[in-house]
C-alpha positions as a Markdown table, in Angstrom:
| # | Residue | x | y | z |
|---|---|---|---|---|
| 1 | Met | -107.5 | 3.0 | -47.5 |
| 2 | Arg | -109.4 | 6.1 | -46.6 |
| 3 | Ile | -112.5 | 4.8 | -48.5 |
| 4 | Ala | -112.3 | 1.5 | -46.5 |
| 5 | Glu | -111.9 | 3.4 | -43.3 |
| 6 | Arg | -114.9 | 5.5 | -44.1 |
| 7 | Leu | -117.0 | 2.5 | -45.0 |
| 8 | Leu | -116.1 | 0.7 | -41.8 |
| 9 | Gln | -116.8 | 3.8 | -39.7 |
| 10 | Gln | -120.3 | 4.0 | -41.3 |
| 11 | Trp | -120.8 | 0.3 | -40.7 |
| 12 | Val | -120.1 | 0.6 | -37.0 |
| 13 | Glu | -122.4 | 3.6 | -36.7 |
| 14 | Leu | -125.2 | 1.9 | -38.5 |
| 15 | Tyr | -124.9 | -1.5 | -36.8 |
| 16 | Pro | -123.3 | -0.8 | -33.4 |
| 17 | Gly | -124.3 | -4.2 | -31.9 |
| 18 | Leu | -123.2 | -6.3 | -34.8 |
| 19 | Lys | -119.7 | -7.6 | -34.1 |
| 20 | Leu | -118.5 | -9.2 | -37.4 |
| 21 | Pro | -114.9 | -9.6 | -38.2 |
| 22 | Val | -113.3 | -7.7 | -41.1 |
| 23 | Thr | -111.2 | -9.6 | -43.7 |
| 24 | Phe | -108.9 | -8.1 | -46.3 |
| 25 | Asp | -106.0 | -9.0 | -48.6 |
| 26 | Ser | -102.2 | -8.5 | -48.1 |
| 27 | Trp | -102.3 | -5.1 | -49.9 |
| 28 | Ser | -104.6 | -3.8 | -47.1 |
| 29 | Thr | -102.7 | -5.4 | -44.3 |
| 30 | Gln | -100.9 | -2.3 | -43.2 |
| 31 | Pro | -100.2 | -1.1 | -39.7 |
| 32 | Gly | -102.2 | 2.1 | -39.9 |
| 33 | Phe | -105.3 | 0.3 | -41.3 |
| 34 | Cys | -105.1 | -2.5 | -38.7 |
| 35 | His | -104.8 | 0.1 | -35.9 |
| 36 | Phe | -107.8 | 2.0 | -37.3 |
| 37 | Ile | -109.9 | -1.2 | -37.2 |
| 38 | Asp | -108.7 | -2.0 | -33.7 |
| 39 | Arg | -109.7 | 1.4 | -32.5 |
| 40 | Leu | -113.2 | 0.7 | -33.9 |
| 41 | Gly | -113.3 | -2.4 | -31.6 |
| 42 | Met | -113.6 | -4.7 | -34.6 |
| 43 | Ala | -111.9 | -8.1 | -35.0 |
| 44 | Tyr | -110.0 | -8.5 | -38.3 |
| 45 | Val | -108.1 | -11.0 | -40.3 |
| 46 | Gly | -105.5 | -9.8 | -42.8 |
| 47 | Asp | -103.5 | -11.7 | -45.3 |
| 48 | Leu | -99.7 | -11.6 | -45.3 |
| 49 | Thr | -97.2 | -12.8 | -47.9 |
| 50 | Asp | -94.5 | -15.3 | -46.9 |
| 51 | Glu | -91.9 | -12.6 | -47.3 |
| 52 | Ala | -93.6 | -10.3 | -44.8 |
| 53 | Glu | -91.7 | -9.6 | -41.6 |
| 54 | Leu | -93.1 | -9.7 | -38.1 |
| 55 | Val | -91.7 | -7.5 | -35.4 |
| 56 | Leu | -91.4 | -9.7 | -32.4 |
| 57 | Gly | -89.9 | -9.1 | -28.9 |
| 58 | Thr | -86.9 | -11.0 | -30.1 |
| 59 | Gly | -86.5 | -8.9 | -33.3 |
| 60 | Arg | -87.7 | -9.2 | -36.9 |
| 61 | Glu | -88.5 | -12.5 | -38.5 |
| 62 | Arg | -90.0 | -13.5 | -41.8 |
| 63 | Leu | -93.5 | -14.9 | -41.6 |
| 64 | Asp | -92.6 | -18.2 | -43.3 |
| 65 | Asn | -89.8 | -18.8 | -40.9 |
| 66 | Phe | -92.0 | -17.8 | -37.9 |
| 67 | Ala | -94.7 | -20.2 | -39.1 |
| 68 | Gln | -92.2 | -23.1 | -39.5 |
| 69 | Arg | -90.8 | -22.4 | -36.0 |
| 70 | Leu | -94.2 | -22.4 | -34.5 |
| 71 | Lys | -95.1 | -25.7 | -36.2 |
| 72 | Gln | -91.9 | -27.3 | -34.9 |
| 73 | Glu | -92.5 | -26.0 | -31.3 |
| 74 | His | -96.0 | -27.4 | -31.5 |
| 75 | Leu | -94.8 | -30.8 | -32.6 |
| 76 | Ile | -92.3 | -30.9 | -29.8 |
| 77 | Ala | -94.9 | -29.9 | -27.3 |
| 78 | Val | -97.3 | -32.6 | -28.5 |
| 79 | Lys | -94.6 | -35.3 | -28.3 |
| 80 | Gln | -93.8 | -34.1 | -24.7 |
| 81 | Gly | -97.5 | -34.3 | -23.8 |
């Protein structure tokens, strides 16, 4: 991760006005790396496995369950107008 952090830091220094999002795979989607990118002021999209757990205000929840719940909530909201 340190190499990626160094490369992103150099990118920001070389192109301070260019605000492009960073994308990376599930192996790199780690809290420390995401916090580093956030501190640089960059947007990012990381990949997560279905088994990954999210830490929500209501507790921990697997990503696949969370996605299914959001889909159901959306469908109910659409039906209700």
